[in-house]
All heavy atoms as TSV, in Angstrom:
chain	resi	resn	atom	element	x	y	z
A	1	MET	N	N	71.212	64.072	203.993
A	1	MET	CA	C	71.045	64.257	202.560
A	1	MET	C	C	69.967	63.290	202.058
A	1	MET	O	O	70.007	62.109	202.371
A	1	MET	CB	C	72.375	63.985	201.870
A	1	MET	CG	C	72.304	64.031	200.375
A	1	MET	SD	S	73.898	63.722	199.630
A	1	MET	CE	C	74.134	65.268	198.837
A	2	PRO	N	N	69.000	63.788	201.287
A	2	PRO	CA	C	67.928	62.908	200.795
A	2	PRO	C	C	68.472	61.844	199.859
A	2	PRO	O	O	69.444	62.047	199.153
A	2	PRO	CB	C	66.996	63.840	200.050
A	2	PRO	CG	C	67.526	65.206	200.169
A	2	PRO	CD	C	68.831	65.150	200.871
A	3	ARG	N	N	67.805	60.716	199.880
A	3	ARG	CA	C	68.191	59.613	199.007
A	3	ARG	C	C	66.984	59.214	198.164
A	3	ARG	O	O	65.879	59.029	198.680
A	3	ARG	CB	C	68.660	58.433	199.837
A	3	ARG	CG	C	69.297	57.359	198.997
A	3	ARG	CD	C	69.801	56.285	199.878
A	3	ARG	NE	N	68.620	55.609	200.420
A	3	ARG	CZ	C	68.627	54.364	200.849
A	3	ARG	NH1	N	69.730	53.681	200.857
A	3	ARG	NH2	N	67.529	53.806	201.296
A	4	PHE	N	N	67.191	59.091	196.875
A	4	PHE	CA	C	66.128	58.741	195.941
A	4	PHE	C	C	66.483	57.439	195.242
A	4	PHE	O	O	67.602	57.271	194.770
A	4	PHE	CB	C	65.960	59.838	194.883
A	4	PHE	CG	C	65.576	61.163	195.453
A	4	PHE	CD1	C	66.541	62.082	195.836
A	4	PHE	CD2	C	64.245	61.500	195.607
A	4	PHE	CE1	C	66.191	63.306	196.369
A	4	PHE	CE2	C	63.888	62.729	196.137
A	4	PHE	CZ	C	64.863	63.633	196.515
A	5	GLU	N	N	65.526	56.528	195.182
A	5	GLU	CA	C	65.702	55.280	194.451
A	5	GLU	C	C	64.653	55.236	193.344
A	5	GLU	O	O	63.458	55.214	193.616
A	5	GLU	CB	C	65.515	54.079	195.376
A	5	GLU	CG	C	66.559	53.966	196.444
A	5	GLU	CD	C	66.255	52.824	197.399
A	5	GLU	OE1	O	65.720	51.780	196.957
A	5	GLU	OE2	O	66.538	52.991	198.593
A	6	TYR	N	N	65.117	55.217	192.124
A	6	TYR	CA	C	64.245	55.224	190.951
A	6	TYR	C	C	63.969	53.795	190.513
A	6	TYR	O	O	64.887	52.974	190.430
A	6	TYR	CB	C	64.936	56.004	189.829
A	6	TYR	CG	C	64.313	55.850	188.481
A	6	TYR	CD1	C	63.109	56.449	188.185
A	6	TYR	CD2	C	64.936	55.110	187.497
A	6	TYR	CE1	C	62.532	56.319	186.939
A	6	TYR	CE2	C	64.373	54.975	186.241
A	6	TYR	CZ	C	63.174	55.577	185.967
A	6	TYR	OH	O	62.605	55.442	184.740
A	7	THR	N	N	62.704	53.501	190.232
A	7	THR	CA	C	62.333	52.207	189.669
A	7	THR	C	C	61.887	52.426	188.237
A	7	THR	O	O	60.883	53.104	187.998
A	7	THR	CB	C	61.178	51.569	190.477
A	7	THR	OG1	O	61.584	51.434	191.828
A	7	THR	CG2	C	60.804	50.216	189.899
A	8	PRO	N	N	62.627	51.903	187.270
A	8	PRO	CA	C	62.242	52.108	185.867
A	8	PRO	C	C	60.909	51.430	185.560
A	8	PRO	O	O	60.537	50.459	186.220
A	8	PRO	CB	C	63.373	51.460	185.068
A	8	PRO	CG	C	64.275	50.810	186.032
A	8	PRO	CD	C	63.818	51.115	187.419
A	9	PRO	N	N	60.204	51.958	184.562
A	9	PRO	CA	C	58.906	51.357	184.215
A	9	PRO	C	C	59.080	49.950	183.662
A	9	PRO	O	O	60.080	49.645	183.012
A	9	PRO	CB	C	58.346	52.291	183.153
A	9	PRO	CG	C	59.506	53.052	182.635
A	9	PRO	CD	C	60.544	53.080	183.722
A	10	GLU	N	N	58.101	49.114	183.960
A	10	GLU	CA	C	58.071	47.783	183.366
A	10	GLU	C	C	57.451	47.903	181.990
A	10	GLU	O	O	56.793	48.893	181.676
A	10	GLU	CB	C	57.261	46.850	184.250
A	10	GLU	CG	C	57.875	46.665	185.625
A	10	GLU	CD	C	57.009	45.820	186.536
A	10	GLU	OE1	O	55.984	45.284	186.069
A	10	GLU	OE2	O	57.358	45.705	187.713
A	11	ASP	N	N	57.630	46.900	181.159
A	11	ASP	CA	C	57.165	46.959	179.772
A	11	ASP	C	C	55.689	47.321	179.650
A	11	ASP	O	O	55.304	48.089	178.789
A	11	ASP	CB	C	57.413	45.624	179.065
A	11	ASP	CG	C	58.895	45.377	178.846
A	11	ASP	OD1	O	59.673	46.351	178.869
A	11	ASP	OD2	O	59.268	44.202	178.672
A	12	ASP	N	N	54.856	46.773	180.517
A	12	ASP	CA	C	53.421	47.024	180.396
A	12	ASP	C	C	52.973	48.257	181.192
A	12	ASP	O	O	51.804	48.592	181.193
A	12	ASP	CB	C	52.623	45.796	180.825
A	12	ASP	CG	C	52.940	45.357	182.251
A	12	ASP	OD1	O	54.000	45.741	182.776
A	12	ASP	OD2	O	52.123	44.626	182.835
A	13	ASN	N	N	53.899	48.950	181.859
A	13	ASN	CA	C	53.555	50.140	182.648
A	13	ASN	C	C	54.420	51.332	182.249
A	13	ASN	O	O	54.935	52.049	183.108
A	13	ASN	CB	C	53.723	49.869	184.143
A	13	ASN	CG	C	52.643	48.996	184.694
A	13	ASN	OD1	O	51.500	49.058	184.257
A	13	ASN	ND2	N	52.991	48.166	185.649
A	14	GLU	N	N	54.563	51.574	180.972
A	14	GLU	CA	C	55.421	52.658	180.515
A	14	GLU	C	C	54.852	54.035	180.810
A	14	GLU	O	O	55.523	55.031	180.613
A	14	GLU	CB	C	55.714	52.503	179.025
A	14	GLU	CG	C	56.554	51.287	178.731
A	14	GLU	CD	C	56.900	51.172	177.273
A	14	GLU	OE1	O	56.476	52.028	176.477
A	14	GLU	OE2	O	57.606	50.216	176.921
A	15	ASP	N	N	53.617	54.083	181.301
A	15	ASP	CA	C	52.986	55.361	181.602
A	15	ASP	C	C	53.223	55.795	183.044
A	15	ASP	O	O	52.687	56.787	183.490
A	15	ASP	CB	C	51.488	55.299	181.330
A	15	ASP	CG	C	50.795	54.216	182.145
A	15	ASP	OD1	O	51.487	53.381	182.764
A	15	ASP	OD2	O	49.558	54.206	182.169
A	16	ARG	N	N	54.079	55.071	183.788
A	16	ARG	CA	C	54.307	55.412	185.192
A	16	ARG	C	C	55.724	55.069	185.628
A	16	ARG	O	O	56.359	54.183	185.053
A	16	ARG	CB	C	53.310	54.691	186.088
A	16	ARG	CG	C	53.543	53.205	186.144
A	16	ARG	CD	C	52.389	52.471	186.778
A	16	ARG	NE	N	51.299	52.465	185.821
A	16	ARG	CZ	C	50.019	52.431	186.135
A	16	ARG	NH1	N	49.664	52.347	187.378
A	16	ARG	NH2	N	49.080	52.458	185.208
A	17	ILE	N	N	56.195	55.815	186.619
A	17	ILE	CA	C	57.465	55.508	187.270
A	17	ILE	C	C	57.254	55.611	188.777
A	17	ILE	O	O	56.293	56.222	189.245
A	17	ILE	CB	C	58.622	56.431	186.832
A	17	ILE	CG1	C	58.334	57.871	187.229
A	17	ILE	CG2	C	58.908	56.301	185.351
A	17	ILE	CD1	C	59.545	58.771	187.117
A	18	TYR	N	N	58.167	55.020	189.505
A	18	TYR	CA	C	58.113	55.050	190.960
A	18	TYR	C	C	59.449	55.526	191.513
A	18	TYR	O	O	60.499	55.177	190.991
A	18	TYR	CB	C	57.812	53.652	191.520
A	18	TYR	CG	C	56.497	53.110	191.053
A	18	TYR	CD1	C	56.415	52.271	189.946
A	18	TYR	CD2	C	55.323	53.453	191.702
A	18	TYR	CE1	C	55.197	51.777	189.506
A	18	TYR	CE2	C	54.099	52.969	191.268
A	18	TYR	CZ	C	54.050	52.130	190.171
A	18	TYR	OH	O	52.842	51.653	189.732
A	19	VAL	N	N	59.362	56.315	192.582
A	19	VAL	CA	C	60.566	56.796	193.264
A	19	VAL	C	C	60.350	56.596	194.754
A	19	VAL	O	O	59.302	56.960	195.293
A	19	VAL	CB	C	60.817	58.297	192.968
A	19	VAL	CG1	C	62.008	58.810	193.755
A	19	VAL	CG2	C	61.007	58.530	191.481
A	20	ARG	N	N	61.342	56.010	195.409
A	20	ARG	CA	C	61.319	55.890	196.872
A	20	ARG	C	C	62.244	56.962	197.427
A	20	ARG	O	O	63.358	57.158	196.952
A	20	ARG	CB	C	61.792	54.523	197.315
A	20	ARG	CG	C	61.853	54.436	198.848
A	20	ARG	CD	C	61.921	53.048	199.295
A	20	ARG	NE	N	60.543	52.547	199.246
A	20	ARG	CZ	C	60.122	51.521	199.945
A	20	ARG	NH1	N	60.944	50.876	200.721
A	20	ARG	NH2	N	58.883	51.129	199.864
A	21	VAL	N	N	61.767	57.683	198.446
A	21	VAL	CA	C	62.518	58.795	199.026
A	21	VAL	C	C	62.877	58.447	200.465
A	21	VAL	O	O	61.991	58.188	201.288
A	21	VAL	CB	C	61.699	60.103	198.980
A	21	VAL	CG1	C	62.493	61.250	199.570
A	21	VAL	CG2	C	61.266	60.417	197.557
A	22	ASP	N	N	64.169	58.466	200.746
A	22	ASP	CA	C	64.690	58.241	202.101
A	22	ASP	C	C	64.180	56.959	202.747
A	22	ASP	O	O	64.087	56.860	203.966
A	22	ASP	CB	C	64.364	59.425	203.024
A	22	ASP	CG	C	65.096	60.687	202.627
A	22	ASP	OD1	O	66.139	60.586	201.975
A	22	ASP	OD2	O	64.612	61.767	202.975
A	23	ASP	N	N	63.816	55.961	201.945
A	23	ASP	CA	C	63.259	54.709	202.455
A	23	ASP	C	C	62.020	54.926	203.314
A	23	ASP	O	O	61.686	54.110	204.165
A	23	ASP	CB	C	64.307	53.937	203.259
A	23	ASP	CG	C	64.811	52.720	202.521
A	23	ASP	OD1	O	64.239	52.391	201.469
A	23	ASP	OD2	O	65.770	52.109	202.999
A	24	VAL	N	N	61.338	56.049	203.092
A	24	VAL	CA	C	60.167	56.400	203.893
A	24	VAL	C	C	58.929	56.583	203.021
A	24	VAL	O	O	57.847	56.135	203.375
A	24	VAL	CB	C	60.423	57.686	204.704
A	24	VAL	CG1	C	59.178	58.107	205.461
A	24	VAL	CG2	C	61.600	57.513	205.649
A	25	PHE	N	N	59.087	57.250	201.888
A	25	PHE	CA	C	57.946	57.575	201.037
A	25	PHE	C	C	58.098	56.923	199.674
A	25	PHE	O	O	59.193	56.846	199.128
A	25	PHE	CB	C	57.836	59.089	200.833
A	25	PHE	CG	C	57.710	59.857	202.106
A	25	PHE	CD1	C	58.771	60.568	202.615
A	25	PHE	CD2	C	56.513	59.859	202.808
A	25	PHE	CE1	C	58.669	61.262	203.801
A	25	PHE	CE2	C	56.397	60.558	203.985
A	25	PHE	CZ	C	57.475	61.260	204.488
A	26	ASP	N	N	56.980	56.476	199.127
A	26	ASP	CA	C	56.932	55.973	197.760
A	26	ASP	C	C	56.092	56.948	196.953
A	26	ASP	O	O	54.974	57.304	197.343
A	26	ASP	CB	C	56.300	54.581	197.707
A	26	ASP	CG	C	57.204	53.552	198.349
A	26	ASP	OD1	O	58.379	53.498	197.956
A	26	ASP	OD2	O	56.740	52.824	199.231
A	27	ILE	N	N	56.637	57.375	195.825
A	27	ILE	CA	C	55.957	58.347	194.973
A	27	ILE	C	C	55.764	57.729	193.601
A	27	ILE	O	O	56.698	57.185	193.014
A	27	ILE	CB	C	56.773	59.649	194.858
A	27	ILE	CG1	C	57.019	60.219	196.258
A	27	ILE	CG2	C	56.063	60.656	193.966
A	27	ILE	CD1	C	57.962	61.397	196.286
A	28	SER	N	N	54.536	57.805	193.098
A	28	SER	CA	C	54.269	57.322	191.741
A	28	SER	C	C	53.915	58.511	190.863
A	28	SER	O	O	53.199	59.419	191.278
A	28	SER	CB	C	53.128	56.297	191.736
A	28	SER	OG	O	51.907	56.897	192.061
A	29	PHE	N	N	54.473	58.509	189.672
A	29	PHE	CA	C	54.200	59.513	188.648
A	29	PHE	C	C	53.490	58.784	187.524
A	29	PHE	O	O	54.043	57.870	186.931
A	29	PHE	CB	C	55.499	60.133	188.112
A	29	PHE	CG	C	56.290	60.865	189.151
A	29	PHE	CD1	C	57.150	60.186	190.000
A	29	PHE	CD2	C	56.177	62.238	189.282
A	29	PHE	CE1	C	57.885	60.860	190.955
A	29	PHE	CE2	C	56.906	62.927	190.237
A	29	PHE	CZ	C	57.768	62.232	191.082
A	30	LEU	N	N	52.268	59.203	187.239
A	30	LEU	CA	C	51.442	58.514	186.260
A	30	LEU	C	C	50.979	59.498	185.201
A	30	LEU	O	O	50.419	60.546	185.509
A	30	LEU	CB	C	50.227	57.893	186.963
A	30	LEU	CG	C	49.199	57.174	186.116
A	30	LEU	CD1	C	49.825	55.999	185.385
A	30	LEU	CD2	C	48.054	56.694	186.987
A	31	ARG	N	N	51.244	59.161	183.935
A	31	ARG	CA	C	50.785	59.995	182.807
A	31	ARG	C	C	49.507	59.381	182.281
A	31	ARG	O	O	49.485	58.231	181.830
A	31	ARG	CB	C	51.860	60.029	181.717
A	31	ARG	CG	C	51.501	60.939	180.554
A	31	ARG	CD	C	51.405	62.384	181.041
A	31	ARG	NE	N	51.424	63.330	179.947
A	31	ARG	CZ	C	50.371	64.008	179.527
A	31	ARG	NH1	N	49.190	63.820	180.093
A	31	ARG	NH2	N	50.483	64.884	178.560
A	32	VAL	N	N	48.422	60.130	182.401
A	32	VAL	CA	C	47.112	59.659	181.945
A	32	VAL	C	C	46.584	60.629	180.891
A	32	VAL	O	O	47.121	61.722	180.704
A	32	VAL	CB	C	46.117	59.539	183.126
A	32	VAL	CG1	C	46.554	58.462	184.095
A	32	VAL	CG2	C	45.953	60.860	183.843
A	33	GLU	N	N	45.516	60.235	180.223
A	33	GLU	CA	C	44.938	61.080	179.174
A	33	GLU	C	C	44.537	62.454	179.713
A	33	GLU	O	O	44.667	63.466	179.039
A	33	GLU	CB	C	43.719	60.377	178.577
A	33	GLU	CG	C	43.145	61.081	177.379
A	33	GLU	CD	C	42.026	60.293	176.738
A	33	GLU	OE1	O	42.137	59.058	176.644
A	33	GLU	OE2	O	41.041	60.927	176.326
A	34	GLU	N	N	44.093	62.495	180.964
A	34	GLU	CA	C	43.639	63.745	181.570
A	34	GLU	C	C	44.771	64.634	182.055
A	34	GLU	O	O	44.556	65.779	182.421
A	34	GLU	CB	C	42.710	63.451	182.756
A	34	GLU	CG	C	41.425	62.767	182.374
A	34	GLU	CD	C	41.591	61.250	182.270
A	34	GLU	OE1	O	42.666	60.717	182.604
A	34	GLU	OE2	O	40.633	60.589	181.835
A	35	GLY	N	N	46.007	64.117	182.118
A	35	GLY	CA	C	47.144	64.908	182.581
A	35	GLY	C	C	48.179	64.062	183.293
A	35	GLY	O	O	48.487	62.961	182.860
A	36	ILE	N	N	48.687	64.562	184.422
A	36	ILE	CA	C	49.699	63.877	185.216
A	36	ILE	C	C	49.188	63.761	186.645
A	36	ILE	O	O	48.652	64.717	187.202
A	36	ILE	CB	C	51.032	64.650	185.208
A	36	ILE	CG1	C	51.585	64.713	183.784
A	36	ILE	CG2	C	52.047	64.013	186.144
A	36	ILE	CD1	C	52.801	65.596	183.648
A	37	VAL	N	N	49.369	62.581	187.239
A	37	VAL	CA	C	48.961	62.347	188.621
A	37	VAL	C	C	50.189	61.909	189.407
A	37	VAL	O	O	50.919	61.013	188.984
A	37	VAL	CB	C	47.869	61.257	188.706
A	37	VAL	CG1	C	47.502	60.977	190.155
A	37	VAL	CG2	C	46.651	61.666	187.905
A	38	ILE	N	N	50.415	62.561	190.546
A	38	ILE	CA	C	51.521	62.218	191.433
A	38	ILE	C	C	50.916	61.810	192.769
A	38	ILE	O	O	50.218	62.596	193.412
A	38	ILE	CB	C	52.480	63.408	191.621
A	38	ILE	CG1	C	53.018	63.857	190.269
A	38	ILE	CG2	C	53.609	63.043	192.579
A	38	ILE	CD1	C	53.762	65.176	190.307
A	39	ASP	N	N	51.168	60.578	193.174
A	39	ASP	CA	C	50.666	60.057	194.447
A	39	ASP	C	C	51.839	59.847	195.390
A	39	ASP	O	O	52.879	59.311	194.993
A	39	ASP	CB	C	49.947	58.714	194.262
A	39	ASP	CG	C	48.624	58.850	193.548
A	39	ASP	OD1	O	47.968	59.894	193.721
A	39	ASP	OD2	O	48.237	57.905	192.841
A	40	VAL	N	N	51.658	60.238	196.646
A	40	VAL	CA	C	52.677	60.038	197.674
A	40	VAL	C	C	52.109	59.085	198.721
A	40	VAL	O	O	51.043	59.340	199.282
A	40	VAL	CB	C	53.085	61.374	198.336
A	40	VAL	CG1	C	54.143	61.135	199.404
A	40	VAL	CG2	C	53.587	62.363	197.291
A	41	TYR	N	N	52.835	57.993	198.945
A	41	TYR	CA	C	52.415	56.965	199.894
A	41	TYR	C	C	53.425	56.865	201.032
A	41	TYR	O	O	54.618	57.122	200.842
A	41	TYR	CB	C	52.361	55.586	199.211
A	41	TYR	CG	C	51.341	55.463	198.138
A	41	TYR	CD1	C	51.659	55.782	196.818
A	41	TYR	CD2	C	50.066	55.005	198.418
A	41	TYR	CE1	C	50.711	55.663	195.809
A	41	TYR	CE2	C	49.119	54.876	197.411
A	41	TYR	CZ	C	49.451	55.207	196.114
A	41	TYR	OH	O	48.527	55.087	195.120
A	42	ASP	N	N	52.927	56.425	202.194
A	42	ASP	CA	C	53.827	56.008	203.252
A	42	ASP	C	C	54.559	54.773	202.731
A	42	ASP	O	O	54.137	54.174	201.744
A	42	ASP	CB	C	53.016	55.688	204.506
A	42	ASP	CG	C	53.823	55.784	205.771
A	42	ASP	OD1	O	55.032	56.107	205.700
A	42	ASP	OD2	O	53.253	55.557	206.848
A	43	ASN	N	N	55.633	54.367	203.357
A	43	ASN	CA	C	56.478	53.331	202.749
A	43	ASN	C	C	55.814	51.966	202.615
A	43	ASN	O	O	56.392	51.066	202.030
A	43	ASN	CB	C	57.807	53.200	203.472
A	43	ASN	CG	C	57.685	52.659	204.872
A	43	ASN	OD1	O	56.603	52.324	205.332
A	43	ASN	ND2	N	58.796	52.581	205.563
A	44	ASP	N	N	54.608	51.789	203.097
A	44	ASP	CA	C	53.921	50.515	202.905
A	44	ASP	C	C	53.157	50.465	201.587
A	44	ASP	O	O	52.583	49.449	201.239
A	44	ASP	CB	C	52.979	50.222	204.063
A	44	ASP	CG	C	51.907	51.295	204.226
A	44	ASP	OD1	O	51.791	52.181	203.359
A	44	ASP	OD2	O	51.200	51.234	205.240
A	45	GLU	N	N	53.153	51.566	200.843
A	45	GLU	CA	C	52.460	51.698	199.563
A	45	GLU	C	C	50.957	51.445	199.673
A	45	GLU	O	O	50.297	51.156	198.688
A	45	GLU	CB	C	53.083	50.797	198.498
A	45	GLU	CG	C	54.495	51.172	198.145
A	45	GLU	CD	C	55.046	50.349	197.011
A	45	GLU	OE1	O	54.275	49.855	196.188
A	45	GLU	OE2	O	56.264	50.195	196.967
A	46	ILE	N	N	50.422	51.524	200.872
A	46	ILE	CA	C	48.989	51.352	201.073
A	46	ILE	C	C	48.359	52.670	201.499
A	46	ILE	O	O	47.312	53.058	200.988
A	46	ILE	CB	C	48.703	50.250	202.115
A	46	ILE	CG1	C	49.206	48.914	201.599
A	46	ILE	CG2	C	47.228	50.193	202.456
A	46	ILE	CD1	C	49.146	47.789	202.605
A	47	ASP	N	N	48.997	53.347	202.454
A	47	ASP	CA	C	48.445	54.588	202.992
A	47	ASP	C	C	48.797	55.765	202.091
A	47	ASP	O	O	49.928	56.239	202.074
A	47	ASP	CB	C	48.989	54.847	204.397
A	47	ASP	CG	C	48.547	53.785	205.387
A	47	ASP	OD1	O	47.411	53.301	205.249
A	47	ASP	OD2	O	49.338	53.438	206.279
A	48	LEU	N	N	47.809	56.226	201.325
A	48	LEU	CA	C	47.996	57.380	200.452
A	48	LEU	C	C	48.040	58.639	201.311
A	48	LEU	O	O	47.108	58.928	202.057
A	48	LEU	CB	C	46.860	57.466	199.439
A	48	LEU	CG	C	46.906	58.638	198.463
A	48	LEU	CD1	C	48.124	58.538	197.559
A	48	LEU	CD2	C	45.634	58.685	197.648
A	49	LEU	N	N	49.143	59.380	201.221
A	49	LEU	CA	C	49.288	60.601	202.003
A	49	LEU	C	C	48.723	61.813	201.275
A	49	LEU	O	O	48.099	62.672	201.886
A	49	LEU	CB	C	50.763	60.842	202.341
A	49	LEU	CG	C	51.437	59.745	203.164
A	49	LEU	CD1	C	52.916	60.044	203.317
A	49	LEU	CD2	C	50.767	59.605	204.520
A	50	ASP	N	N	48.948	61.883	199.962
A	50	ASP	CA	C	48.442	63.025	199.200
A	50	ASP	C	C	48.562	62.745	197.710
A	50	ASP	O	O	49.314	61.882	197.287
A	50	ASP	CB	C	49.235	64.284	199.532
A	50	ASP	CG	C	48.414	65.558	199.359
A	50	ASP	OD1	O	47.310	65.495	198.785
A	50	ASP	OD2	O	48.883	66.614	199.797
A	51	THR	N	N	47.801	63.496	196.937
A	51	THR	CA	C	47.808	63.387	195.482
A	51	THR	C	C	47.877	64.777	194.878
A	51	THR	O	O	47.225	65.699	195.366
A	51	THR	CB	C	46.526	62.693	194.982
A	51	THR	OG1	O	46.496	61.355	195.472
A	51	THR	CG2	C	46.460	62.666	193.463
A	52	LEU	N	N	48.677	64.889	193.835
A	52	LEU	CA	C	48.727	66.116	193.042
A	52	LEU	C	C	48.347	65.729	191.621
A	52	LEU	O	O	48.908	64.783	191.060
A	52	LEU	CB	C	50.126	66.723	193.049
A	52	LEU	CG	C	50.372	67.863	192.063
A	52	LEU	CD1	C	49.554	69.088	192.456
A	52	LEU	CD2	C	51.838	68.208	191.989
A	53	ALA	N	N	47.388	66.438	191.061
A	53	ALA	CA	C	46.971	66.182	189.685
A	53	ALA	C	C	47.097	67.473	188.890
A	53	ALA	O	O	46.674	68.534	189.342
A	53	ALA	CB	C	45.538	65.675	189.648
A	54	VAL	N	N	47.708	67.366	187.714
A	54	VAL	CA	C	47.838	68.498	186.798
A	54	VAL	C	C	47.085	68.122	185.536
A	54	VAL	O	O	47.411	67.138	184.880
A	54	VAL	CB	C	49.313	68.802	186.479
A	54	VAL	CG1	C	49.421	69.994	185.561
A	54	VAL	CG2	C	50.113	69.016	187.760
A	55	ASP	N	N	46.047	68.900	185.219
A	55	ASP	CA	C	45.207	68.534	184.089
A	55	ASP	C	C	45.877	68.894	182.762
A	55	ASP	O	O	46.772	69.717	182.687
A	55	ASP	CB	C	43.816	69.171	184.198
A	55	ASP	CG	C	43.866	70.681	184.182
A	55	ASP	OD1	O	44.203	71.252	183.129
A	55	ASP	OD2	O	43.566	71.292	185.223
A	56	GLU	N	N	45.412	68.248	181.708
A	56	GLU	CA	C	45.993	68.404	180.373
A	56	GLU	C	C	45.906	69.838	179.878
A	56	GLU	O	O	46.820	70.328	179.207
A	56	GLU	CB	C	45.317	67.453	179.386
A	56	GLU	CG	C	45.979	67.400	178.032
A	56	GLU	CD	C	47.432	66.926	178.077
A	56	GLU	OE1	O	47.752	66.000	178.831
A	56	GLU	OE2	O	48.252	67.497	177.338
A	57	ASP	N	N	44.840	70.567	180.210
A	57	ASP	CA	C	44.725	71.967	179.795
A	57	ASP	C	C	45.849	72.817	180.389
A	57	ASP	O	O	46.422	73.657	179.708
A	57	ASP	CB	C	43.372	72.549	180.207
A	57	ASP	CG	C	42.215	71.962	179.422
A	57	ASP	OD1	O	42.444	71.420	178.311
A	57	ASP	OD2	O	41.083	72.026	179.917
A	58	SER	N	N	46.174	72.585	181.653
A	58	SER	CA	C	47.278	73.311	182.290
A	58	SER	C	C	48.610	72.960	181.634
A	58	SER	O	O	49.456	73.828	181.414
A	58	SER	CB	C	47.348	72.994	183.787
A	58	SER	OG	O	46.194	73.448	184.447
A	59	LEU	N	N	48.799	71.699	181.316
A	59	LEU	CA	C	50.033	71.278	180.639
A	59	LEU	C	C	50.143	71.919	179.267
A	59	LEU	O	O	51.211	72.398	178.867
A	59	LEU	CB	C	50.080	69.762	180.513
A	59	LEU	CG	C	50.174	68.982	181.819
A	59	LEU	CD1	C	49.981	67.489	181.563
A	59	LEU	CD2	C	51.478	69.245	182.525
A	60	ALA	N	N	49.023	71.982	178.533
A	60	ALA	CA	C	49.018	72.594	177.194
A	60	ALA	C	C	49.328	74.090	177.280
A	60	ALA	O	O	50.114	74.612	176.476
A	60	ALA	CB	C	47.683	72.353	176.515
A	61	ARG	N	N	48.742	74.792	178.248
A	61	ARG	CA	C	49.021	76.217	178.417
A	61	ARG	C	C	50.497	76.432	178.730
A	61	ARG	O	O	51.117	77.366	178.216
A	61	ARG	CB	C	48.155	76.813	179.526
A	61	ARG	CG	C	46.759	77.137	179.100
A	61	ARG	CD	C	46.039	78.014	180.121
A	61	ARG	NE	N	46.001	77.420	181.450
A	61	ARG	CZ	C	45.080	76.555	181.859
A	61	ARG	NH1	N	44.127	76.163	181.036
A	61	ARG	NH2	N	45.095	76.092	183.094
A	62	ASN	N	N	51.066	75.599	179.553
A	62	ASN	CA	C	52.469	75.715	179.893
A	62	ASN	C	C	53.359	75.496	178.662
A	62	ASN	O	O	54.326	76.221	178.442
A	62	ASN	CB	C	52.857	74.738	180.997
A	62	ASN	CG	C	54.265	74.947	181.476
A	62	ASN	OD1	O	54.627	76.046	181.878
A	62	ASN	ND2	N	55.065	73.907	181.428
A	63	ARG	N	N	53.005	74.509	177.849
A	63	ARG	CA	C	53.784	74.264	176.628
A	63	ARG	C	C	53.709	75.459	175.679
A	63	ARG	O	O	54.685	75.813	175.031
A	63	ARG	CB	C	53.279	72.994	175.922
A	63	ARG	CG	C	53.739	71.721	176.562
A	63	ARG	CD	C	53.436	70.503	175.694
A	63	ARG	NE	N	52.018	70.246	175.573
A	63	ARG	CZ	C	51.315	69.434	176.360
A	63	ARG	NH1	N	51.904	68.804	177.334
A	63	ARG	NH2	N	50.026	69.259	176.164
A	64	GLU	N	N	52.557	76.100	175.588
A	64	GLU	CA	C	52.383	77.268	174.716
A	64	GLU	C	C	53.244	78.454	175.171
A	64	GLU	O	O	53.673	79.257	174.366
A	64	GLU	CB	C	50.921	77.687	174.671
A	64	GLU	CG	C	50.031	76.718	173.947
A	64	GLU	CD	C	48.561	77.050	174.116
A	64	GLU	OE1	O	48.222	78.050	174.782
A	64	GLU	OE2	O	47.729	76.294	173.589
A	65	GLN	N	N	53.495	78.547	176.460
A	65	GLN	CA	C	54.266	79.663	177.011
A	65	GLN	C	C	55.769	79.454	176.894
A	65	GLN	O	O	56.542	80.385	177.104
A	65	GLN	CB	C	53.899	79.892	178.476
A	65	GLN	CG	C	52.478	80.346	178.653
A	65	GLN	CD	C	52.077	80.421	180.118
A	65	GLN	OE1	O	52.841	80.079	181.004
A	65	GLN	NE2	N	50.853	80.862	180.367
A	66	GLN	N	N	56.200	78.242	176.556
A	66	GLN	CA	C	57.631	77.956	176.428
A	66	GLN	C	C	58.173	78.641	175.161
A	66	GLN	O	O	57.502	78.659	174.143
A	66	GLN	CB	C	57.874	76.448	176.340
A	66	GLN	CG	C	57.444	75.684	177.583
A	66	GLN	CD	C	58.197	76.114	178.826
A	66	GLN	OE1	O	59.406	76.290	178.803
A	66	GLN	NE2	N	57.466	76.309	179.904
A	67	PRO	N	N	59.397	79.184	175.261
A	67	PRO	CA	C	59.980	79.865	174.071
A	67	PRO	C	C	60.300	78.887	172.957
A	67	PRO	O	O	60.482	77.753	173.098
A	67	PRO	CB	C	61.259	80.483	174.598
A	67	PRO	CG	C	61.513	79.877	175.940
A	67	PRO	CD	C	60.245	79.219	176.394
């Protein structure tokens, strides 16, 4: 069963959160002016494995489609 450890944002970093998955991967969720960026790191937080970026235009279109 997967295990997730959530790290709440610090006062000066309210635009991001961190989640550790199975003590193997560190994932950062960052809200920036351009949209949302999700980075997945190996557990050393140095080796970036992949990044997913969702631009603000896509987020706006999605919000418009919500009932």
